[in-house]
N, C-alpha and C positions, 0 to 999 in steps of 0.2 A: 685403398679404401676411398670411397668417393661419395658424391650425392647425385641422384638422378631425378629427373622430372619429365613429365610429358603430357600430351593432350591427344586423345583419339576420338574422332567422330564416327560413331558406329553405323548409323542408318544412312546418313548422307555425308560424303567425304568433303565436308566444307574446308576451305582453306584455314590453316592454322597460322596465327600471327607469330612470327619468330620472337618478337619483342616480349610477348606474353610468356612464352617458355623461358626466355632469358631472365625475366624478372623472378620466375619461380626458381630458377637455378641460383640467382643472385642471393636469394634467402638462404641457400645451402653453402655459402662460400667457405664456411669453417670446415665443412666435410671435404673440400677439395680446393685448397688455395693455390695449386700448382698449374692449373689450366681450366679452360671452359670451352664449351662448344654447343651449338644448336643445329639441328637438321630438321628440315621440314619437307613434306610431300603432301599431295591432296589428302586431307582427312587425318593427317598424323604430324606431330611434332615431338621430337626427342631432344632433351637437354642433358648436360653433364657437367659436373664439377669434379676435377681430378686431384687426388693426392697420389703422387707418384711413388710407387714401391718397387715394381718390376718393369723392365724395359723402359727406363726413365724418359728417353727422348722419343721412342718408337711407337707409342700406342695411344695417340690422342683419341678422344671420343666426343660425340657418337662416331662409331667406326663402321665402315662398310666392309662387307666381305670382299674376297678378291674379285669375284665376278660382278660385284656391285648389286647383287639381287637381294641382299638383307643388310639390315643396320641394326646396331645394338648400342644401348646405353646400360652400363654395367657397374654395380657397386659390390665389391667384395674381393675374394681371392679364391682361385681354384688350385688346390695343392698338388693335384695329380695331372696338371695341364701338360707337362712334358711327356708322360706316358701316353696320354690321349693324343697329343700332336704326332707321336710316332705311328700310332695305330691309324690315324686319319691320313697321314702321308702315304702309308702303304696302300691306302685305298684310293690314292690319286689326289688328295687335297693338297693345295698350295697355300703358302703363307708369306705375308710381306713383313710380319713383325716377329719378334721373339717372346711376346708376352702371352698371358692367359686369355685375354679378351677375345682375340681372333680365334682361339681354339674353341670357345663357346659357340661362335658363329658357325664354324665349320662342323661342329657336332650337331648343331640345330639342322643345318642343311642336309646332313646325312641321316640322322635318326629322328628328327622332329621332337615332340615332347618326350620321348623315350631317352633323349640325351641327358635328362636330369639325373636318372639313376646312375649314370656313369661319372657324374661330377662329385668329386670329394672337395668340399669347400664351404665357405660362407658366402651367400650371394643373394641379391635381389637385382633382376634385370628386366629389361624390356627389349624384345626383338621384333622389328617390323620386317615382314617378308613381302617384297614388292610383287612377286609372282602370285602369291596366294592372297594378297591384299589383306593380311592378317596381322594382328598384334599378339605377341606371346609374352605374358608377364609371369614371373616365376619367383619363388622365395625358397631359401634353403630349408633343410630338413627340420631343424630345430629353431629356426627363427632368429638366428644371430643378427641378420641384416633386415631392417624394417622396410615396409612399403605401404604407404597410405593411399587410399583411393576415394574419389568423390564423383558422383554423377550429378552434372550440373544442368541448369535450366535450359541450356542451348542444345541439350542432347549429347554432350560430350562426356567422356570419362577423363578426369585428370588424375594424375598420380605423382607421388613424390617420396623421397626417402624420409622426410619428416613433415609433420603437420604444417610447419611454417612455410613449406614449399607450396602447399595448397592454399594457405592464407594469402599468398601473393596473387592468387587469381581473383579478379574482381567479382566473379559470380558466385563465390562460395559464401553461403549463408552461415551466420554464427549463432545458431540456436542450440540450446542445451538439450542433450539427450537425457531424459530423467533416469532411464535404466542404467546409463553409464555412471550417473551420480551415485546410484545405490551401489553399483559395482565398486566404485572408487572407495566409498565409505565402508564397504565390506573388506576389501583387500588392501587398500592403501595405494592402489594404482588402477588404471583402466585397462582391463585385459584385452587380448587380441580380438575378442569376439565383438568388441564395440569401440566407439570413440566418444569422447566427451561432446563432440558436436554432432548433431542430428544430420544424417545424410553423408557422413564420412565413415569409411570402413577401413579395416586393415586386412591385407591379404594374409591369410593364415599361414603359419609355418608349414612346410611340406605341401603346399598347394600351388596350382598354377591356374591362369586364365588364358583361353585362346579365343580371341575376338576377331570377327570378320566384318568388313563393311557390308551394309545391306542387311544385317541380322541384328536382333536385339542383343544386348549385352548378356552373355551367359554367366551362370554361377561358377565360382571356383571349383576346381577338382583336386582331390587329394592324390598326390603321387607317392607319398612316403608315410609310413606309421611305424611305430615301435611296438613290438609284441613281447609280452611276458608269458606267453603260453608254453614255450618250450624250456627245458632244462638241460644245461651242460652236464656231461658225465666226466668223471675223472677224479683223481686224488687232489688234495688241497695243493700238493706240490705241483702237479701238472697244470692245474688252473692258474696258479700263481705265476708259473712261467709263461703261460699264454697271455696273462694280464700284462706282465712287464714287457713282453714283445709288442703288444699292440700299443702300449703307452709310448714305448721308445719310438715306434714308427710314427705315431701321431705327433710327437714332439719334434722329431727330426724333419718331418715334412713341412712343419710350420716355421722352420728356421731359414727358409729360402727367402732372400730379399736382397735388393740392390741398394739398400739403405741401412743405417745403423739399427740394430736390433737388441732387445733386452727382455727383462721379465719383471713382473710385479712380485714382491716377496713379502708376504705378511707374517711368515713364521708358522703358519699352519700346515697341515698335512698336504694339501693339494698344491699350492704354490711351491712349497718346498720340494715336492716330488718333481714338479716340472723343472725347477732349477737343477735338481740333481741329474736329471736325464739330459738337460741341455749341456751341463758340464761334461758329460761323457763324450759328446760328439763336437764340442766346440774347441778349436785350437787356441782361442784367445779367452781370457777371463770373461765370464758372462756378466753383462751389466744388469744390476738389480737395484730396485728401490723400494722403500717402504715408508709409511706414514704412521705417526704415532700422536697421541694426545698428551697435553701436560696434566693429565690426571692419571695417577698410577694405576687405578683400577681399570682404566680403559686402554692402557698402552701395552702393545705387544712387540715393540721394536727390538727388545732384547732377544726374543726368540728368532726374529729375522736376522739379527746380527750373528747369532750362533750358527745358522745355516749358511750365512754369507761367508763366514770364517772357515767353516768346514770345506766349502767347495772353492774357496779363493776367488769369490766374485768381486767385481768392481762396484762396491755397494754405496748407495746414497740413501740417507734417511733424513726426514724432516718432521718437526713436531708442529702440530696444529694446536693453537691455543684455545681456551674455552670461549674466547671472545670472537670466534670465526663466524658467529651467526650473521655477520654483515654480508655474507656470501649467498644469503637465501634468495635474493632477488635474481642473482645471476643463475642459480639452479633453476629457477622458474622459467627463465628464458631458454634454458637448454632443452627442457622437457616439453614445453607447450601445454600438453595435458597435465592436469594435477598429478603429482607424483610424491608420495609421502614416505618412502624408504629413506630414512635419515642417513643411511650409510652412503647415500649419493655424495655427500659432502666430502668425506675422506676419500672416496673413490675418485672424485674430480681432482682432489689435491694430489693423489699419487699419480694420476695421469699428467697433471702439470709438471710434476718432478720428473717424471719419465721423459717427457717430451724435451726437456732441456738437453738430454743426451741422445735419444733414440727417436726413431719414427715408427717402429713397430715394437710392441711389448706383448709377451706371452703371459696368459693368466692361468689360474687354476680353477676357473668357474666350470661348473657342471658335474663335478664329482659327487657332490652331496646328493644331488637329484638321482644320479645314475647308480650309485652304490649304497644308498640309504645312510647318508651321513648326518641327516638332520635329527635332532632329538625328537621332533614330533613324529618322525617316521618310526623310530624305535618304540616310542610310547604307543603308537597306533598298532604296531605289530603285537605288542603284548595285550592291548586292549581288545584286539580281535580274538585272542585266545579266551578272554573273560566272556565276550559275547557268544562264543561258540559253545560254552557250557551253560550259559543262563539264557532261557527263552526270553524273547522280547516282552512277553506279557509280564514277566517278573522284573526285568531290568528297569522298565519305566517307573513302576511304583516305587521301587527301592532307590535306585540311583537318581531318578528324576526328583523325588521328594527331598533327598539329601542335598542334591546340587542346588535346588531352589532355596533351601534353608541355609546353606553354607554361606558365610560372609565373604564378600569380595575383598580379600585382604592383600592389596597391592604392596603393602609395607612389609608383609611377613616373608620369611625365608620360603624359597620355592616349594619344599615339601608340603608346606601348610596352605598353599594356594590351590586347593583341590576343587574349587567350584567348577571350572571349566572341564576338568577330567570327569567329574561325576555327571555333569550334564551331557558330555559326549558319550559316556557309556550308556546313558538312558536312551540314546538314539541308535539307529542303524550305523554301520561302519562308514558309509559314505557321508552321511549327514554329520556324524561325530568328527570325521576328519575335517570336513569344511568348517565346523565350529571351531576346532582347535587352530586352524590355519588363518581364520578371519581375524581382523583387527577389531571389528565391532560386530556383535551378534545381532540377529534379527530384533531381539528385544531392546537392545541398546540403540539401534537405528530408529526403531518405532518411536522411542522417547525423544530422539533428535528432531524428527520431522514435524513440520507444521501439518496439521490434519488435511488441508487442501493438497499439499504435495504428496502426502501418503496415499490419498485417494487417486492421485494422478498415476501412480505406479501401477495401479490395478492389480494388486497382488503380487507384482514381480519381486523376486528376492535375488540378491547377487549370488547366493550360494547354489542356486538351482543349476546353473551351467556346469559348475564343478561336480556336483552330485551326479548329474546325467553323464558326464564324461567318465567318472569312475564306474558307474553302473554298466556302461557299454565297453569298457576297457578290455582289450584282448589279454586277459590276466587270469591267474589261478588262485590268487590269495589276496587278502586285504592289504599286505604289504606292497604286492605287485600294483594294486589299484592306487595306493597312495603314491608310489613312485611315478606311475603313468601320469597321474594328475600333475605332479610337480614338474615333470619333463614336458608336458603338453600345455600347461596353463601358467603355473608360477614362473617357470624358467624364462619363457619368452616375455611375459607380461611385466615381470619385475627385474630379474637379474640381468638378462640380456639387454633390456631397455636401459637400465642404469649404466651398464658398461659402454654400450653403444653411444648414448648421448654424452656422457662425461668425457669419453675418449675423443670423440669427433669434435667436441667443443674446442679442443686444443690441437686438432689435426693430428692425432695419434691413432694408429691402427692397433687395435687390440685383437689378438688371436687366442682362441680357446682350444688347446690341443686335446683336453679331456672331454670335449664334445665331438671328437671324431666319430662318425656314425658307426664305424665298425667297432669301436670301443663301447659305445652305447649299447649296441645290439648284443654284444658279448656280455655286458653287465646285466642286461635284462634277462639273460638266460641262466644266470648264476643261481644255484640253490639258495634258499633263504638263509641257510646256516652260514653261507659264505658272504652274505651281506650284513646280517645281524647275528651277533653271538652274545647273549646275555644282555648287558646294557651297552655294548659296544656296536656302533654302526660302522659301515665301511670296513668291515672285518678283513676281507681278503686284500683290499688296497693297502691297508696298514700292514698286514702281514708281509706282503711282497716287498714292501719298502723298508722293512727292518734291516736289510743289508745296506741301505743307503743313509737312513736317518735315525738319530737318537730317539730313545723311547719318550723323552719328555716333549719332543715335538710330535710324535705319533699318537701318544695316548693321553695328552693333557685334555682338559675339557675344552670344547669348541667355544670360541668367543665371537669371532667375526668383527667386522667394522661396526662400531657403535659411536654415538655422539651424545654430549650431555644436554639433549633437548629438554629434559625435565627441569634442569637448573636454568636454562635460558628462559623458559616460559614462566618461571618464578622470579626472574631477575630482569634482564634487559628486554625481553619480549613479553613481559607481563602486560604492558600497555596494549600490545598488539593482540594478546589473548582476550583481554576485556573488550576490545573494539569489535571483535567478531560478533558479539551479541548486541552491540549498540549502534555503532556508527559506520560499520563497513558495508560493502556492497552485498555481502551475504546476509547481513542483518535486514537489508531493504528487499531482498529477493523474494521473501515469503516462502522460502523452502524449509526453514528451520524454526523450531520453537525457541524464540529468543530467550525466554525465561530459563529454560533448561540449559541452554548453552552458557548463560551467564552464571548459573549455579556451578556448572563444571569448571568454569574458569576460576571463579572465586575459591572453590574447594581446593583446586590445584595450587593456586598462588599461596593460599594459607597453609598448605602442607597437609590438609586433612585427608587427601587422597592423591594418587598419581593418575592424572587425566592427560598426561603429556601426549600420548599417541593420538587420541582424538582431536586434541587441540592443535597439534601439529598438522593433522590432516585438514582441519578446517582452515588453518592459516595458509597452507599451501594451495587449497582450493580457492580461497579469497584472492590470493595473488594471481593464480592462473586465469580465473575467469575475468578479472580486471584487465589483465594483459591481452587476453583473447578477445575482449569486448562481447562477451556472451550474453545473450538475452534468453529469458525463460521460454 
């Protein structure tokens, strides 16, 4: 795992200052503390920070091909590089190293952009071809590894693994993208379709760019997509056997490393499944780690301990106290863009714990998106059945009226918090799913904004991209469309961003075996009854793991990482919550209705309502834009 950065002059191959590329890479030192390098030629500069995982001494970057005609800067891991190397050697390729980086170079020289479909891994890389005078930028299928882009005033394209790499370039302007702010308040993160800074983009997952000197910068091209249009045939037993086989291959392929390796273990289905399959093929006890809270209702470490004892792992657990709110500023520095998923804090803490013993850790991320493990997906599946029997002309008057009249009862048990469900049923499936997934609805955001900022949005709504994505999805059902949206939108924007930034902050490589593309493609072909059965999501995954895991691990209610932010914002962070509406940079920005924000803060602090999610969003936004030096 590494950090990459570079500068490309498209129309005129101006000289690139190596010191400028070096400064961009220095901002990414946490991603690669083991080595650094810069390479330049007319019109191009590539930089690299290295975290050594494979071929520890023999693969410095940027790396030139054996013939010296192509140079690469690469972040990630290619899990099938040994098989590809053998195939390439049979066609005459020669290699100087034993790692995966040089294999990508040889694959590019043989197959061009088609090399991407042959790579099984997580990656973002830049290859400069001296013969073709072209730059090839590519990102892996699901967006495990990030790549930020910016077109600068001197005509160049700058790129880096994180926004902080671009911020080191003196020509980058720091102006707010208003649409990205609405995206952030909709979802709690800035999705891959935008950046919080105007003029900055992210190369989308499963896309590449091929740029040539003397030509305008071309738009990204999609090289991979996931399809839900086909259905697997076979008995439950047959499909279960196929699934276990694919999971076992995915786990085993990600256990290749020349450094200590372990796994995150939360005690949930996904991480427990990964640890179970790791234990099958490991000659030594698997190293595992988990994080808990000193609040019983939030702590899952006892389940992790159960799994650790069952498989004889070398387990480490640590408890995070309620007073860990002091880490908020460190989180802001990791993410650059505002990021309000509060589970980033325990994720960072478990990465810290893992890094004490290992350099690589396997996680269970991706299974919920692929196999319909989220409660919202199960709800949507059943809501779509209601929509199928009630015409839209009847749903809106009935469910819409009920939803608008239903009180927003944050304090009530979940079954009585029906407002969002009723409003979702009143809408079409795509709009209903977007409403259920969002942190703040359009109505809530409209109340937050100052009238001048709302006018500046010109009717833009953060939900629109997700709705359009679902409507155009290669899918057969509402459940398919929801999962497609989660895999293409939520996964890269939230889950993978969280894991990448928190793991890289401590120079830890996180690998996600359940995001192996062959496994994801198989899951997308499963019949709906193999994904959702009654109120149970991830049905087939849980069924096939019954031989490995006890039922209280497989079938207990999903919890996930949570943090006591509601209590923080009523206690030690209450002053910060109040300041958002009065003395903070946000208060002076003119973006928000200060009176409304003050009312939200006071109602939360007094315990009259739970406004912790939106207040946390605003607090993280305040800290982010202050750190970035953003102007309106």
